[in-house]
C-alpha positions as CSV (number, residue, x, y, z in Angstrom):
1,M,151.8,108.8,100.6
2,Y,149.7,111.1,98.3
3,R,146.0,110.3,98.7
4,P,143.1,112.0,97.0
5,F,140.5,113.3,99.5
6,T,137.9,110.5,99.7
7,Q,136.0,110.7,103.0
8,K,133.4,113.4,103.5
9,K,133.9,113.7,107.2
10,E,137.6,114.7,107.3
11,L,138.9,117.1,109.9
12,H,141.1,118.9,107.4
13,R,141.1,119.7,103.8
14,I,144.0,117.8,102.0
15,N,145.7,117.9,98.6
16,N,143.4,118.9,95.7
17,H,140.6,119.9,98.1
18,I,142.4,123.0,99.3
19,D,140.7,125.8,97.4
20,S,143.1,128.7,97.9
21,P,145.5,129.6,95.0
22,K,148.3,130.5,97.4
23,I,149.2,128.9,100.7
24,R,151.6,129.4,103.5
25,L,153.7,126.2,103.8
26,V,155.3,125.4,107.2
27,G,157.1,122.4,108.6
28,D,160.5,120.7,108.9
29,I,160.7,119.2,105.4
30,V,160.3,122.5,103.5
31,K,161.5,126.1,103.7
32,N,158.7,128.1,105.3
33,G,157.0,130.5,103.0
34,I,154.2,131.3,100.6
35,Y,153.8,128.9,97.7
36,S,151.3,128.3,94.9
37,I,148.9,125.4,95.5
38,E,150.2,123.5,92.5
39,E,153.8,123.8,93.6
40,A,153.0,122.7,97.2
41,I,151.0,119.6,96.0
42,Q,153.8,118.6,93.6
43,F,156.3,119.0,96.5
44,A,154.1,116.7,98.6
45,M,153.7,114.1,95.8
46,D,157.4,114.0,95.3
47,R,157.9,113.0,98.9
48,E,154.8,110.6,98.8
49,L,153.1,112.7,101.6
50,D,149.9,114.8,101.8
51,L,149.4,118.5,101.8
52,V,147.2,119.2,104.8
53,E,145.4,122.5,105.5
54,I,146.1,123.2,109.2
55,N,144.6,126.7,109.6
56,P,142.2,127.7,106.9
57,K,141.2,131.0,108.6
58,L,144.4,132.8,107.9
59,N,145.1,134.5,104.6
60,P,146.8,132.7,102.9
61,P,145.8,129.4,104.8
62,V,148.5,127.5,106.6
63,C,149.4,124.1,105.3
64,K,151.8,121.4,106.2
65,I,153.3,118.4,104.4
66,L,152.9,115.2,106.3
67,D,151.5,111.7,106.3
68,Y,147.8,112.4,107.0
69,K,146.8,109.0,108.2
70,K,149.7,108.9,110.6
71,Y,148.9,112.4,111.8
72,L,145.2,111.4,112.5
73,Y,146.5,108.3,114.4
74,E,148.8,110.4,116.6
75,Q,146.0,112.9,117.3
76,K,143.7,110.1,118.3
77,K,146.4,108.6,120.5
78,K,147.0,111.9,122.3
79,K,143.3,112.4,122.9
80,K,143.1,108.9,124.4
81,Q,146.1,109.5,126.7
82,F,144.6,112.8,127.8
83,K,141.3,111.1,128.6
84,A,143.0,108.3,130.5
85,K,144.8,110.9,132.7
86,Q,141.5,112.5,133.7
87,M,140.2,111.1,137.0
88,K,136.5,110.5,137.3
89,I,135.2,111.5,140.8
90,N,132.2,109.5,142.0
91,T,129.9,110.8,144.8
92,K,128.9,108.2,147.4
93,E,126.0,108.8,149.8
94,I,125.7,108.0,153.4
95,R,122.5,108.6,155.3
96,F,121.3,108.3,158.8
97,G,118.7,109.6,161.2
98,P,119.2,112.4,163.8
99,Q,119.1,109.8,166.7
100,I,121.7,107.4,165.3
101,G,123.5,105.3,167.9
102,D,127.2,105.5,168.6
103,H,128.0,102.1,167.1
104,D,126.0,102.7,164.0
105,G,127.6,106.1,163.6
106,R,131.1,104.5,163.7
107,V,130.1,102.0,161.0
108,K,129.0,104.9,158.8
109,I,132.3,106.7,159.5
110,K,134.3,103.6,158.5
111,S,132.5,103.4,155.2
112,A,133.0,107.1,154.6
113,E,136.7,106.7,155.3
114,K,136.9,103.8,152.8
115,F,135.1,106.0,150.1
116,L,137.4,109.0,150.8
117,M,140.5,106.8,150.7
118,R,139.4,105.6,147.2
119,G,139.2,109.2,146.1
120,D,135.4,109.5,146.0
121,K,133.4,112.5,147.3
122,V,130.9,111.7,150.1
123,K,127.5,113.3,150.5
124,V,126.3,112.7,154.1
125,F,122.6,113.0,154.8
126,V,120.6,113.2,158.0
127,F,117.0,112.4,157.0
128,F,114.1,113.5,159.1
129,K,111.0,111.3,159.2
130,G,107.6,112.6,160.4
131,R,108.0,114.7,163.6
132,S,111.7,114.2,163.9
133,I,112.1,117.4,161.9
134,V,112.0,119.2,165.2
135,Y,115.5,117.8,165.9
136,K,117.2,119.9,163.2
137,N,119.9,121.1,165.6
138,Q,120.6,117.5,166.6
139,G,121.0,116.6,163.0
140,K,123.4,119.5,162.4
141,I,125.4,118.4,165.4
142,K,125.6,114.8,164.1
143,L,126.9,116.0,160.7
144,L,129.6,118.3,162.3
145,K,130.7,115.5,164.6
146,F,130.9,113.2,161.6
147,A,133.1,115.7,159.8
148,E,135.3,116.1,162.9
149,E,135.7,112.3,163.1
150,I,136.6,112.0,159.4
151,E,138.9,115.0,159.4
152,E,142.0,112.8,158.8
153,Y,140.7,111.5,155.5
154,G,138.6,114.3,154.1
155,K,137.6,117.9,154.4
156,V,134.3,119.6,154.3
157,E,133.5,121.0,150.9
158,Q,130.0,122.2,151.8
159,M,128.8,122.8,155.3
160,P,125.4,121.3,156.4
161,V,122.5,122.6,154.4
162,M,118.8,121.9,154.9
163,E,116.9,120.7,151.8
164,G,113.4,119.6,152.3
165,K,113.3,116.9,155.0
166,R,117.0,116.2,154.9
167,M,120.1,118.0,155.8
168,Y,123.3,117.2,153.9
169,M,127.0,118.0,153.9
170,I,129.6,117.2,151.2
171,L,133.1,115.8,152.0
172,T,136.0,115.6,149.6
173,P,139.2,113.5,150.0
174,K,142.3,115.2,151.2
175,K,145.2,115.4,148.7
176,I,148.1,113.2,149.9
């Protein structure tokens, strides 16, 4: 239905707000070609649709005859569907000391498996308190053993790296 341009924040120029004297008209309803603006607006009014400027950068600008509100609705719907298909990846953190016991280590591995099965990344920390910093090698060994234990569910994205008083490694879920 033909509507005058009312909103100030429209994405496209429509109907009488197209300022070019000649336009290139495209679409299924009309024969593609170059028309005068008055002719194109009259053509749109006859069909109770809108003349919408699709690409203003070309010379002459490209316009299409369509129901503008329906077009905006479909664009919004496509954008929403695209957003829904995107998967948000969370990063979970697991931390332990360089002298963690076997049982405690297995508990940490179980929780990392659970996170990886959900599709989350896991950042595994070995934190060094006080003088335990002298056990850097022991911390690196713990991280590598951790990665080996969890190999079935995830792979190492980043090998162990020392950062301040902690060493960390990043695991990502395996694609099934």
